[in-house]
C-alpha positions as CSV (number, residue, x, y, z in Angstrom):
1,X,-15.2,-114.2,74.3
2,X,-15.8,-113.3,77.7
3,X,-13.3,-112.7,80.8
4,X,-12.5,-115.0,83.5
5,X,-14.7,-114.7,85.9
6,X,-17.3,-113.0,84.3
7,X,-19.4,-115.8,82.3
8,X,-22.1,-115.6,84.9
9,X,-22.4,-112.1,85.0
10,X,-25.8,-110.6,83.8
11,X,-26.1,-106.7,84.1
12,X,-29.2,-105.0,85.6
13,X,-32.4,-104.5,83.6
14,X,-33.1,-100.8,83.6
15,X,-36.3,-99.4,82.9
16,X,-36.5,-98.1,79.2
17,X,-36.8,-95.0,78.5
18,X,-40.4,-94.5,77.6
19,X,-41.9,-95.3,81.3
20,X,-42.5,-92.0,83.3
21,X,-40.1,-91.5,86.5
22,X,-42.0,-91.2,89.3
23,X,-40.9,-89.2,92.5
24,X,-38.7,-87.0,91.1
25,X,-38.3,-83.2,92.6
26,X,-37.8,-80.7,89.5
27,X,-35.6,-78.1,89.9
28,X,-37.4,-74.8,89.6
29,X,-36.6,-72.7,86.5
30,X,-33.9,-69.7,86.8
31,X,-34.9,-66.3,85.5
32,X,-32.2,-64.7,83.2
33,X,-31.4,-62.9,86.6
34,X,-30.9,-65.2,89.1
35,X,-28.8,-67.3,86.3
36,X,-26.5,-63.9,86.3
37,X,-26.5,-63.8,90.0
38,X,-28.9,-61.5,90.9
39,X,-30.1,-62.2,94.5
40,X,-32.9,-60.4,95.9
41,X,-32.4,-58.2,99.0
42,X,-33.6,-55.8,101.8
43,X,-32.4,-52.7,102.9
44,X,-33.3,-51.5,106.0
45,X,-33.8,-48.1,107.6
46,X,-30.1,-47.8,108.6
47,X,-29.1,-48.6,105.1
48,X,-27.9,-51.9,106.1
49,X,-28.7,-54.7,103.0
50,X,-29.8,-57.9,104.3
51,X,-30.2,-61.0,102.0
52,X,-33.7,-62.0,101.1
53,X,-33.2,-66.1,102.4
54,X,-31.9,-64.7,105.6
55,X,-34.4,-61.9,106.2
56,X,-37.2,-65.0,105.5
57,X,-35.1,-67.6,107.7
58,X,-35.3,-64.9,110.7
59,X,-39.2,-64.5,110.7
60,X,-41.5,-61.6,109.6
61,X,-40.1,-59.3,108.1
62,X,-40.7,-55.3,109.3
63,X,-42.6,-52.8,107.0
64,X,-39.9,-50.4,106.8
65,X,-37.7,-52.4,104.6
66,X,-37.6,-51.9,101.2
67,X,-37.1,-55.2,98.9
68,X,-35.0,-54.5,96.0
69,X,-34.3,-57.5,93.2
70,X,-30.3,-57.3,93.0
71,X,-27.5,-56.1,95.3
72,X,-26.6,-53.6,93.1
73,X,-30.0,-51.8,92.7
74,X,-30.1,-51.9,96.3
75,X,-26.6,-50.1,96.8
76,X,-27.8,-47.3,93.7
77,X,-30.8,-46.5,96.1
78,X,-28.5,-46.3,99.0
79,X,-26.9,-43.7,97.1
80,X,-29.6,-42.0,96.0
81,X,-31.0,-41.7,99.5
82,X,-27.8,-40.0,100.7
83,X,-28.1,-37.4,97.6
84,X,-31.5,-36.8,98.8
85,X,-30.5,-36.0,102.2
86,X,-27.9,-33.9,100.8
87,X,-30.2,-32.0,98.7
88,X,-29.0,-32.8,95.5
89,X,-32.1,-34.0,94.1
90,X,-35.4,-34.6,95.6
91,X,-38.8,-36.4,95.4
92,X,-37.1,-39.9,95.1
93,X,-39.6,-42.9,94.1
94,X,-38.8,-46.4,93.9
95,X,-40.5,-48.9,91.5
96,X,-42.8,-46.5,89.3
97,X,-44.7,-48.1,87.0
98,X,-45.0,-46.5,83.4
99,X,-47.6,-47.8,80.7
100,X,-46.8,-48.5,77.1
101,X,-49.4,-47.8,74.5
102,X,-50.1,-48.3,71.4
103,X,-52.4,-46.6,68.6
104,X,-54.9,-49.0,67.1
105,X,-56.3,-48.3,63.3
106,X,-59.4,-46.7,64.8
107,X,-57.5,-44.4,66.8
108,X,-57.7,-45.3,70.4
109,X,-55.3,-45.9,72.7
110,X,-54.6,-49.2,74.0
111,X,-51.9,-50.4,77.0
112,X,-49.8,-53.2,76.0
113,X,-47.8,-53.7,78.9
114,X,-45.6,-51.8,82.0
115,X,-41.8,-50.5,82.0
116,X,-41.0,-51.0,85.6
117,X,-38.7,-47.8,86.7
118,X,-36.4,-48.7,89.7
119,X,-35.6,-44.9,90.7
120,X,-37.4,-41.7,89.6
121,X,-36.2,-38.5,91.0
122,X,-35.9,-34.3,90.3
123,X,-32.3,-33.6,89.6
124,X,-31.3,-29.9,89.5
125,X,-30.8,-28.2,86.0
126,X,-27.6,-26.1,85.9
127,X,-26.1,-23.6,83.7
128,X,-22.6,-24.1,82.7
129,X,-20.0,-20.7,81.9
130,X,-21.7,-20.1,78.4
131,X,-25.2,-19.8,79.9
132,X,-26.3,-22.7,78.2
133,X,-28.5,-25.4,80.4
134,X,-26.1,-27.9,81.4
135,X,-28.0,-30.8,79.9
136,X,-28.1,-29.3,76.4
137,X,-29.3,-25.7,74.9
138,X,-32.8,-26.7,74.4
139,X,-33.3,-28.0,78.0
140,X,-34.6,-31.5,76.8
141,X,-36.7,-33.1,79.3
142,X,-36.7,-30.4,81.4
143,X,-39.0,-28.8,83.9
144,X,-38.5,-25.0,84.6
145,X,-40.1,-23.9,87.8
146,X,-41.1,-19.9,88.2
147,X,-40.5,-17.4,85.7
148,X,-37.5,-19.5,84.7
149,X,-34.6,-17.6,86.4
150,X,-32.1,-19.2,88.3
151,X,-33.6,-20.4,92.0
152,X,-33.5,-17.8,94.9
153,X,-32.9,-15.1,92.0
154,X,-29.1,-16.3,92.4
155,X,-27.1,-15.1,89.5
156,X,-24.1,-17.1,89.7
157,X,-23.6,-19.6,86.5
158,X,-23.9,-23.1,88.5
159,X,-27.0,-21.7,90.5
160,X,-30.0,-24.4,89.7
161,X,-32.2,-23.4,86.9
162,X,-34.9,-26.0,87.8
163,X,-36.0,-29.3,88.1
164,X,-35.7,-32.2,85.4
165,X,-37.4,-35.5,86.0
166,X,-35.1,-38.4,85.7
167,X,-36.0,-42.1,85.2
168,X,-32.9,-44.5,86.1
169,X,-32.9,-48.1,85.8
170,X,-29.9,-50.5,87.2
171,X,-29.1,-52.9,85.2
172,X,-26.5,-55.7,85.1
173,X,-28.0,-57.7,82.1
174,X,-29.8,-55.8,79.2
175,X,-32.4,-58.1,77.8
176,X,-34.2,-58.2,74.7
177,X,-37.1,-57.6,76.3
178,X,-36.1,-54.3,78.1
179,X,-34.0,-53.1,75.3
180,X,-37.2,-52.7,72.9
181,X,-39.2,-51.1,76.1
182,X,-36.5,-48.4,76.9
183,X,-36.8,-47.3,73.4
184,X,-40.8,-47.5,73.2
185,X,-40.3,-45.5,76.8
186,X,-38.2,-42.7,75.0
187,X,-40.6,-42.5,71.9
188,X,-43.7,-42.3,73.9
189,X,-42.5,-40.1,77.1
190,X,-40.0,-38.0,75.6
191,X,-37.0,-38.5,77.8
192,X,-34.4,-40.8,78.1
193,X,-34.5,-43.8,80.6
194,X,-30.6,-43.6,82.4
195,X,-29.0,-46.6,83.2
196,X,-26.7,-46.9,85.9
């Protein structure tokens, strides 16, 4: 039973699904960070954040611009750079590679993978009013300098005791591989990997 006016209609022939499609542009697959909205960007020496695509469109990128994988990471770098200028931290480094090793059955160490830490810097260790180290009684991960006395011979309780090395990673999304590498890093190096 056909509707009036559609008696002679024949549907167009469609190619079968088995034939490969020609000239179809594939959309590049996005990693999880890109799907979550992370955008590459640059930080200029005057602490301005420039979008990665915008910088590429306008030609060559100056060598003193620093590239980051997300704007959150770039903002954290600007904050830590200011802390270093004020003297609250020292020896700020970015994108530090920390190799992760495993012990083979024959007793040799073998490098399995690398954890790239976003920031590494030295932070002062201070004593609280009770005389204990603020970061723990034992000073876990601390590197006291000199004789272990407060820097500059100061005797007040908040004077820096020494410097500790801090490894920090900026994360918006904690992937399974990152969680494994973080636990591995903490077990191998005996230091905590801080997240911001």
